[in-house]
PASE-711219 format. One record per residue (C-alpha): x, z, y. Coordinates in steps of 0.5 Angstrom, whole numbers, padded with zeros to 4 digits, always signed. Each point is the difference from the previous one (the first is absolute). Layout:
XZY ...
END
This chain:
+0084+0267-0105 -0007-0002-0001 +0000-0004+0006 +0007-0003-0002 -0004-0002-0007 -0005-0003+0004 +0004-0004+0005 +0004-0002-0006 -0006-0002-0004 -0003-0004+0006 +0006-0003+0001 +0000-0003-0007 -0007-0002+0000 +0002-0004+0007 +0005-0003-0004 -0004-0002-0006 -0005-0002+0005 +0005-0005+0004 +0002-0002-0007 -0007-0002-0002 -0001-0003+0007 +0006-0005-0001 -0001-0001-0007 -0007-0003+0002 +0003-0004+0006 +0005-0003-0005 -0006-0002-0005 -0004-0003+0005 +0006-0004+0003 +0001-0003-0007 -0007-0001-0001 -0001-0004+0006 +0007-0004-0001 -0002-0002-0007 -0007-0002+0003 +0003-0004+0006 +0005-0003-0005 -0006-0002-0005 -0004-0003+0006 +0006-0004+0002 +0001-0002-0007 -0007-0003+0000 +0000-0003+0007 +0007-0004-0002 -0003-0002-0007 -0007-0003+0004 +0005-0003+0005 +0004-0004-0005 -0007-0002-0004 -0002-0003+0007 +0006-0003+0001 +0000-0003-0007 -0008-0002+0001 +0002-0004+0007 +0006-0003-0003 -0005-0003-0005 -0005-0002+0005 +0005-0004+0004 +0003-0003-0006 -0007-0002-0002 -0001-0003+0007 +0006-0004+0000 -0001-0003-0007 -0007-0002+0002 +0002-0003+0007 +0005-0004-0004 -0005-0002-0005 -0005-0002+0005 +0006-0004+0004 +0002-0003-0007 -0007-0002-0001 -0001-0003+0007 +0006-0004-0001 -0002-0003-0006 -0007-0002+0003 +0004-0003+0006 +0004-0004-0005 -0006-0002-0004 -0003-0003+0006 +0006-0004+0002 +0001-0003-0007 -0008-0002+0001 +0001-0003+0007 +0007-0004-0003 -0004-0002-0005 -0006-0003+0004 +0005-0003+0005 +0004-0003-0006 -0007-0003-0002 -0001-0003+0007 +0006-0003+0000 -0001-0003-0007 -0006-0003+0003 +0003-0002+0006 +0005-0004-0004 -0005-0003-0004 -0004-0002+0006 +0007-0003+0004 +0001-0004-0007 -0007-0003+0000 +0001-0002+0008 +0007-0003-0001 -0003-0004-0006 -0006-0002+0005 +0005-0002+0006 +0004-0004-0005 -0006-0004-0002 -0003-0001+0007 +0007-0002+0002 +0000-0005-0006 -0007-0002+0003 +0002-0001+0007 +0007-0004-0002 -0005-0005-0004 -0005+0000+0006 +0006-0001+0005 +0003-0006-0005 -0007-0003+0000 -0001+0001+0007 +0007-0004+0002 -0002-0005-0005 -0007-0001+0003 +0003+0000+0007 +0005-0005-0002 -0005-0004-0002 -0004+0001+0006 +0005-0002+0005 +0001-0007-0004 -0007-0001+0001 +0000+0002+0007 +0006-0005+0001 -0004-0005-0003 -0006+0001+0004 +0004+0000+0006 +0003-0006-0001 -0006-0003-0002 -0003+0003+0006 +0005-0003+0005 -0001-0007-0003 -0008+0000+0001 +0001+0003+0007 +0006-0003+0002 +0002+0006+0003 +0007+0003+0000 +0002+0007-0002 +0001+0002+0007 -0006-0003+0003 -0004+0003-0006 +0003+0007+0001 -0002+0000+0008 -0007-0002-0001 -0001+0005-0005 +0003+0005+0004 -0004-0002+0006 -0006+0001-0005 +0002+0007-0002 +0001+0002+0008 -0007-0002+0002 -0003+0003-0006 +0004+0007+0002 -0002-0001+0007 -0007+0000-0002 +0001+0006-0004 +0004+0004+0005 -0005-0002+0005 -0006+0003-0004 +0004+0006-0002 +0002+0001+0008 -0007+0000+0001 -0002+0004-0005 +0005+0006+0002 -0002-0001+0007 -0007+0001-0001 +0002+0006-0004 +0004+0003+0005 -0005-0001+0005 -0006+0003-0004 +0005+0006-0001 +0002+0000+0007 -0008+0000+0002 -0001+0006-0005 +0005+0004+0003 -0001-0001+0007 -0008+0002-0001 +0003+0006-0004 +0004+0002+0006 -0005-0001+0005 -0006+0004-0004 +0005+0006-0001 +0002+0000+0007 -0007-0001+0003 -0002+0006-0005 +0006+0004+0002 -0002-0001+0007 -0007+0003+0003 -0003-0001+0006 -0007+0000+0003 -0003-0007+0000 -0003+0000+0007 +0004+0001+0006 -0001+0002+0007 -0002-0006+0005 +0001+0001+0008 -0007+0000+0004 -0002-0003+0006 -0006+0004+0002 -0001+0007+0004 -0006+0004+0000 -0003+0002+0006 -0004+0006+0001 -0006-0003+0004 -0001-0007+0004 +0002+0003+0007 +0007+0001-0003 +0000-0008+0000 -0001+0000+0008 +0005+0005+0001 +0005-0004-0004 -0001-0006+0004 +0000+0003+0006 -0002-0002+0007 +0001-0007+0001 +0003+0000-0007 +0007+0003+0003 +0000+0005-0006 +0000-0005-0006 +0005-0005+0004 +0005+0006+0001 -0001+0001-0008 +0001-0007-0002 +0006-0001+0005 +0003+0006-0003 -0001-0001-0008 +0000-0007+0000 -0007+0000-0004 -0007-0003+0001 -0005+0005+0001 -0007-0002-0002 -0006+0004+0002 -0007-0003-0002 -0007+0002-0002 +0002+0003-0006 -0001+0007+0000 +0005+0006+0000 +0006-0005-0002 +0005-0003+0005 +0004-0006-0003 +0008-0001+0001 +0003-0007-0002 +0007-0002+0000 +0005-0004-0004 +0005+0006+0000 -0002+0006-0005 +0005+0004+0004 -0003-0001+0006 -0007+0000-0003 +0001+0007-0002 +0003+0002+0006 -0006-0002+0004 -0005+0004-0005 +0004+0006+0000 +0000+0000+0008 -0007-0002+0000 -0002+0006-0004 +0004+0005+0004 -0003-0003+0006 -0007+0001-0003 +0002+0007-0002 +0003+0002+0007 -0006-0003+0004 +0005-0002+0006 +0000-0007+0000 +0003-0003+0006 +0006-0005+0000 +0006+0005+0002 -0003+0004-0006 +0000-0006-0005 +0007-0002+0002 +0002+0008-0002 -0003+0000-0006 +0002-0007-0002 +0007+0002+0001 +0000+0006-0004 -0004-0003-0006 +0006-0005+0000 +0005+0005+0000 -0004+0004-0006 -0001-0007-0004 +0007-0002+0001 +0002+0007-0003 -0005+0000-0005 +0003-0007-0002 +0007+0002-0001 -0002+0006-0004 -0005-0004-0004 +0006-0005-0001 +0005+0006-0002 -0005+0003-0005 -0001-0007-0003 +0008-0001-0001 +0000+0007-0003 -0005-0001-0005 +0003-0006-0002 +0007+0004+0000 +0003-0005+0004 +0005+0002+0005 +0005-0003+0005 -0006-0004+0004 +0001-0002+0007 -0005+0003+0005 -0003-0006+0002 -0001-0002-0007 -0003+0007-0001 -0005-0001+0006 -0002-0007-0002 -0002+0004-0007 -0004+0005+0004 -0004-0006+0003 -0002-0003-0007 -0004+0006+0000 -0005-0003+0005 +0000-0007-0003 -0004-0003-0006 +0000-0006-0004 -0007-0001-0004 -0002+0007+0002 +0006+0002-0004 +0005+0005+0004 +0006-0003+0001 +0004+0006+0000 -0003+0003-0006 +0001-0007-0003 +0007+0000+0001 +0001+0007-0003 -0003-0003-0006 +0004-0006+0000 +0006+0004+0000 -0002+0005-0006 -0002-0006-0004 +0007-0004+0002 +0004+0006-0002 -0003+0001-0007 +0000-0007-0001 +0008+0000+0002 +0001+0006-0004 -0003-0003-0007 +0004-0006+0001 +0006+0003+0001 +0001-0001+0008 +0001+0005+0006 -0007+0004+0001 +0002+0002+0006 +0002-0007+0003 -0006-0002-0003 -0005+0005+0004 +0004-0001+0006 -0002-0008+0000 -0007+0002-0002 -0001+0005+0005 +0003-0005+0006 -0003-0007-0003 -0006+0000+0005 +0004+0003+0006 -0002-0007+0004 -0007+0002+0000 +0002+0006+0005 +0002-0005+0005 -0003-0007-0002 -0005+0001+0007 +0007+0000+0004 +0004-0005-0003 -0001-0007-0002 +0000-0002-0008 -0003+0003-0006 +0001+0007-0002 +0005-0002-0006 +0005-0003+0005 -0001+0005+0006 +0001+0006-0005 +0006-0004-0003 +0003-0001+0007 -0001+0008+0002 +0003+0002-0006 +0006-0004+0001 +0001+0002+0007 +0000+0007-0002 +0005+0000-0005 -0004+0000-0007 +0003-0004-0006 -0001-0007-0002 -0004+0002-0006 -0005+0004+0005 +0000-0006+0005 -0002-0005-0005 -0005+0004-0004 -0004+0000+0007 +0002-0007+0001 -0002-0003-0007 -0005+0005-0003 -0006-0005+0001 +0003-0007-0001 +0008+0000+0001 +0001+0003-0007 +0007-0001-0002 +0003+0002-0007 +0007+0002+0003 -0004+0005+0003 -0003+0004-0005 -0003+0006+0004 -0004-0006+0004 -0004-0001-0007 -0001+0007-0001 -0003+0001+0007 -0004-0006-0001 -0003+0002-0006 -0001+0007+0002 -0004-0003+0007 -0004-0004-0005 -0002+0006-0004 -0001+0005+0006 -0005-0006+0003 -0004-0002-0006 -0001+0006-0003 -0008+0002+0000 -0002+0003+0006 +0006-0001+0004 -0003-0005+0005 -0007+0000+0001 -0004-0006+0001 -0008-0001+0002 -0004+0000-0006 -0003-0007+0002 +0007-0003+0001 +0002+0003-0007 -0005-0003-0003 +0000-0007+0003 +0008+0000-0001 -0002+0001-0008 -0005-0005+0000 +0005-0005+0003 +0005+0001-0005 -0005-0001-0006 -0003-0006+0004 +0007-0004+0001 +0002+0002-0007 -0007-0003-0003 +0001-0007+0004 +0006-0002-0005 -0002-0004-0006 +0000+0003-0007 -0001+0007+0003 -0006+0004-0003 +0000+0007+0003 +0004+0003+0006 +0000+0008+0001 +0004+0003+0006 +0002+0007-0002 +0005+0005+0003 -0003+0000+0007 +0002-0008+0000 +0007+0001-0002 -0001-0004-0006 -0005-0005-0003 -0001-0001-0007 -0002-0008-0002 -0003-0001-0007 +0001-0008-0001 -0003-0004-0006 +0004+0000-0006 -0003-0007-0002 +0001-0003+0006 +0007+0003+0002 +0006+0000-0003 +0006+0005+0002 +0003-0005+0005 -0006-0001+0003 -0001+0008+0001 +0006+0001+0003 -0001-0006+0005 -0007+0003+0001 +0003+0007+0002 +0005-0003+0005 -0005-0004+0003 -0005+0006+0001 +0006+0004+0003 +0002-0006+0005 -0007+0000+0002 -0001+0007+0002 +0007-0001+0004 -0003-0005+0004 -0007+0002+0001 +0000+0007+0000 +0004+0006+0004 +0001+0006-0003 +0006+0006+0000 +0004+0000-0006 -0001-0004-0007 -0005-0003-0004 +0001+0000-0007 -0003-0006-0004 -0001+0001-0007 -0003-0006-0004 -0002+0002-0007 -0001-0006-0006 -0004+0003-0006 -0002-0003-0006 -0005+0003-0004 -0003-0002-0007 -0006+0004-0003 -0003-0001-0007 -0006+0004-0003 +0001+0003-0007 -0007+0000-0004 
END
């Protein structure tokens, strides 16, 4: 029994505890639910307030933007109004100016109209006066109208002819001065662009020997060696008392060079007899011919000239052994080629053709010992026979004295030839001959009346003559220059040209005290 009571009591206690636990759980749930609801309510109110604040901010920003645009539009309208007012003022000012100008134009037109009427009246009066004077002139002179007109036209024609002649002379002098200045500029620029040594190689006609015993060996028994040598080489071998030197004489520079090289080889070899002489001379000729062909080809290549005939190339190589006034002719031809090419390019012509004309202009000097005539004609004939053009042929023929205007390359080659030959140091002279020639120039110039002083300058290429301004006028000075130039041509022999410059100067001097 007691156990049942304890069991019932325990059950009742358990039920009470379970109810209390459920009650507490329900109360907590209600409390949490009320808290959640309260929190949700507060968040909702905060969200509503934020939305209201943002809405007000958006509204304020929109109002501010609208107000700014309204102010900007108002400023722009005010500026446009001001600009229109300024334009209106300008238009009003222009209108006033135009009205003033119209009034001035109207006034000027009235004045011109009055002047035109006055001029018409005056012209009418003048015509009447001229008619009366013409009638009186006809009565006085007894000439009819046609005859008087003819004489008047004749007088006018003579007057105009004099004026035209004077104007033509003036323009001719001006063109000549411009042409001389331009040509001088072209020559100076060309010679500055081309750079070459002033002294050129020259051939030698002497051979050094180690001792005087060698002279006897060269002569040989009863002169058989020297005779064999001269027969094979075609030169004269001069052996005199001069110690250590044997002289080779011959008019052909190539033969003289063959003799020189052959003799040097014989001396080095030591075996001097007729058969050895023949062998070495033949070998030297072959070597020299090969050397000339190579030298001619190198010269053509250096001048950038192609298509030359082998005979022309060989003759170019022969020029290596030819000299003119101690100037090597091949180097002179190369220099003329370069100068001609640069001059032609500066005046708008074919530089390659000009170089070809310049390189071949002295080709006749390589054969003038074998053919009759001067080297220009010989060179022109050789070039023509070997297919060169008429410009090249005429440049060789006329670069000294047959210059024709229709062959411009001949003029260019002649100019380059004179520049190459006359530049200082290109051709050497003895000091005595140089001084004597300079003295002759000055003495001849001083022989003419009115000449006070004469000075030879530029190595004798120019003579400046000072004449008396008191005793000589301009026409007389021009005649003195021509007479002096004529005297130089008749009494002197010289390469190139000599310029005669006559200076007439008036000086007036006073002292300020």
